[in-house]
C-alpha positions as a LaTeX table, in Angstrom:
\begin{tabular}{lrrr}
\hline
Residue & $x$ (\AA) & $y$ (\AA) & $z$ (\AA) \\
\hline
Gln1 & 90.59 & $-179.84$ & 32.39 \\
Val2 & 88.69 & $-179.51$ & 35.62 \\
Gln3 & 88.88 & $-176.60$ & 38.03 \\
Leu4 & 87.71 & $-177.09$ & 41.60 \\
Val5 & 86.88 & $-174.04$ & 43.64 \\
Glu6 & 86.21 & $-174.38$ & 47.35 \\
Ser7 & 84.42 & $-171.91$ & 49.58 \\
Gly8 & 82.93 & $-171.73$ & 53.04 \\
Gly9 & 85.97 & $-171.92$ & 55.29 \\
Gly10 & 86.52 & $-169.58$ & 58.17 \\
Leu11 & 86.89 & $-169.18$ & 61.91 \\
Val12 & 84.39 & $-170.81$ & 64.22 \\
Gln13 & 84.21 & $-171.62$ & 67.91 \\
Ala14 & 84.31 & $-175.19$ & 69.13 \\
Gly15 & 80.88 & $-176.76$ & 68.87 \\
Gly16 & 79.95 & $-174.62$ & 65.91 \\
Ser17 & 79.21 & $-175.50$ & 62.32 \\
Leu18 & 80.50 & $-174.67$ & 58.87 \\
Arg19 & 79.48 & $-175.74$ & 55.40 \\
Leu20 & 82.10 & $-176.11$ & 52.70 \\
Ser21 & 81.29 & $-176.10$ & 49.02 \\
Cys22 & 83.32 & $-177.19$ & 46.02 \\
Ala23 & 82.21 & $-176.50$ & 42.47 \\
Ala24 & 83.76 & $-178.21$ & 39.48 \\
Ser25 & 84.00 & $-176.34$ & 36.21 \\
Gly26 & 85.87 & $-176.54$ & 32.95 \\
Ser27 & 85.86 & $-178.93$ & 30.05 \\
Phe28 & 85.10 & $-182.50$ & 30.99 \\
Phe29 & 82.77 & $-185.37$ & 30.14 \\
Ser30 & 81.79 & $-186.46$ & 33.63 \\
Ile31 & 82.78 & $-186.21$ & 37.27 \\
Ala32 & 83.15 & $-189.54$ & 39.03 \\
Ser33 & 84.03 & $-189.51$ & 42.71 \\
Met34 & 84.36 & $-186.37$ & 44.79 \\
Ala35 & 85.92 & $-186.08$ & 48.20 \\
Trp36 & 87.24 & $-183.82$ & 50.91 \\
Tyr37 & 90.70 & $-184.07$ & 52.37 \\
Arg38 & 92.34 & $-181.94$ & 55.02 \\
Gln39 & 95.83 & $-181.07$ & 56.11 \\
Ala40 & 96.58 & $-179.73$ & 59.55 \\
Pro41 & 99.81 & $-177.84$ & 60.26 \\
Gly42 & 102.73 & $-180.23$ & 60.44 \\
Lys43 & 100.63 & $-183.22$ & 59.45 \\
Gln44 & 100.01 & $-185.21$ & 56.31 \\
Arg45 & 96.95 & $-184.69$ & 54.20 \\
Glu46 & 94.19 & $-187.06$ & 55.25 \\
Leu47 & 90.92 & $-188.20$ & 53.78 \\
Val48 & 87.83 & $-186.76$ & 55.44 \\
Ala49 & 84.92 & $-188.00$ & 53.35 \\
Thr50 & 84.15 & $-189.40$ & 49.93 \\
His51 & 81.06 & $-189.38$ & 47.74 \\
Ala52 & 80.83 & $-191.71$ & 44.78 \\
Thr53 & 78.70 & $-190.87$ & 41.76 \\
Ile54 & 76.01 & $-193.37$ & 42.72 \\
Gly55 & 75.78 & $-192.00$ & 46.23 \\
Asn56 & 78.02 & $-194.17$ & 48.37 \\
Thr57 & 79.68 & $-192.16$ & 51.10 \\
Asn58 & 82.53 & $-192.90$ & 53.46 \\
Tyr59 & 83.95 & $-190.98$ & 56.38 \\
Ala60 & 87.08 & $-190.90$ & 58.44 \\
Ala61 & 86.46 & $-192.26$ & 61.91 \\
Ser62 & 87.38 & $-188.91$ & 63.43 \\
Val63 & 84.48 & $-187.11$ & 61.72 \\
Gln64 & 81.87 & $-189.89$ & 61.56 \\
Gly65 & 78.59 & $-188.63$ & 62.97 \\
Arg66 & 79.65 & $-184.97$ & 62.86 \\
Phe67 & 80.35 & $-184.33$ & 59.18 \\
Thr68 & 78.07 & $-185.00$ & 56.23 \\
Ile69 & 79.17 & $-185.05$ & 52.60 \\
Ser70 & 76.57 & $-184.43$ & 49.92 \\
Arg71 & 76.58 & $-183.79$ & 46.24 \\
Asp72 & 74.54 & $-182.02$ & 43.59 \\
Asn73 & 75.42 & $-183.76$ & 40.35 \\
Ala74 & 73.48 & $-181.24$ & 38.27 \\
Lys75 & 75.74 & $-178.50$ & 39.59 \\
Asn76 & 78.90 & $-180.64$ & 39.80 \\
Thr77 & 79.19 & $-179.48$ & 43.37 \\
Val78 & 80.09 & $-181.31$ & 46.55 \\
Tyr79 & 79.39 & $-180.06$ & 50.04 \\
Leu80 & 80.73 & $-180.84$ & 53.48 \\
Gln81 & 78.50 & $-179.97$ & 56.40 \\
Met82 & 80.62 & $-179.87$ & 59.52 \\
Asn83 & 78.87 & $-179.86$ & 62.88 \\
Ser84 & 80.16 & $-180.07$ & 66.44 \\
Leu85 & 83.51 & $-178.78$ & 65.30 \\
Lys86 & 86.54 & $-179.38$ & 67.46 \\
Pro87 & 89.88 & $-177.58$ & 67.60 \\
Glu88 & 91.48 & $-180.68$ & 66.09 \\
Asp89 & 89.39 & $-180.12$ & 62.96 \\
Thr90 & 91.51 & $-177.06$ & 62.25 \\
Ala91 & 93.13 & $-177.58$ & 58.85 \\
Val92 & 93.13 & $-176.57$ & 55.23 \\
Tyr93 & 90.36 & $-178.51$ & 53.54 \\
Tyr94 & 90.88 & $-179.61$ & 49.96 \\
Cys95 & 88.33 & $-180.73$ & 47.43 \\
Tyr96 & 89.26 & $-183.70$ & 45.25 \\
Ala97 & 87.59 & $-185.12$ & 42.18 \\
Thr98 & 88.16 & $-187.70$ & 39.51 \\
Ala99 & 86.81 & $-187.05$ & 36.07 \\
Arg100 & 86.64 & $-188.28$ & 32.53 \\
Ile101 & 87.66 & $-185.51$ & 30.18 \\
Ala102 & 86.04 & $-186.92$ & 27.06 \\
Ser103 & 83.44 & $-189.51$ & 26.11 \\
Tyr104 & 85.98 & $-191.41$ & 24.01 \\
Asn105 & 88.54 & $-191.54$ & 26.84 \\
Glu106 & 87.69 & $-193.88$ & 29.69 \\
Asn107 & 90.65 & $-192.80$ & 31.79 \\
His108 & 89.89 & $-190.95$ & 35.02 \\
Phe109 & 92.07 & $-188.01$ & 35.97 \\
Gln110 & 92.57 & $-186.55$ & 39.42 \\
Tyr111 & 92.06 & $-182.92$ & 40.34 \\
Trp112 & 92.54 & $-180.86$ & 43.48 \\
Gly113 & 91.17 & $-177.54$ & 44.63 \\
Gln114 & 93.31 & $-174.82$ & 46.11 \\
Gly115 & 92.04 & $-175.40$ & 49.64 \\
Thr116 & 89.97 & $-173.46$ & 52.12 \\
Arg117 & 91.11 & $-172.86$ & 55.68 \\
Val118 & 89.02 & $-173.90$ & 58.65 \\
Thr119 & 90.04 & $-172.71$ & 62.10 \\
Val120 & 88.22 & $-173.92$ & 65.19 \\
Ser121 & 88.94 & $-172.01$ & 68.37 \\
Ser122 & 88.61 & $-173.56$ & 71.81 \\
\hline
\end{tabular}
């Protein structure tokens, strides 16, 4: 099993920055892709950014150029640097990962963190 623990959320003024972190722990063979999603009040959860194991990254159009996803594979940790924050970035941000739980099992399983709240005031 994989546990994902996010940190770094909080309240920030528009134009400010925050850095989210998500550390994976538990019993697993390897972490494959890691990503950040967010869910604003009354809206569906949406993809913010993804980071594949080999380094490929992708971003939602709404955060392109403002957010940067990075990863420390040695620490099984993914980060989301959020700059030039806007009130519309207000949401609960969730960490997501896929992992192999054993070397003999090639299946990838999906895991979610508990979420960290980001509030951007205007």
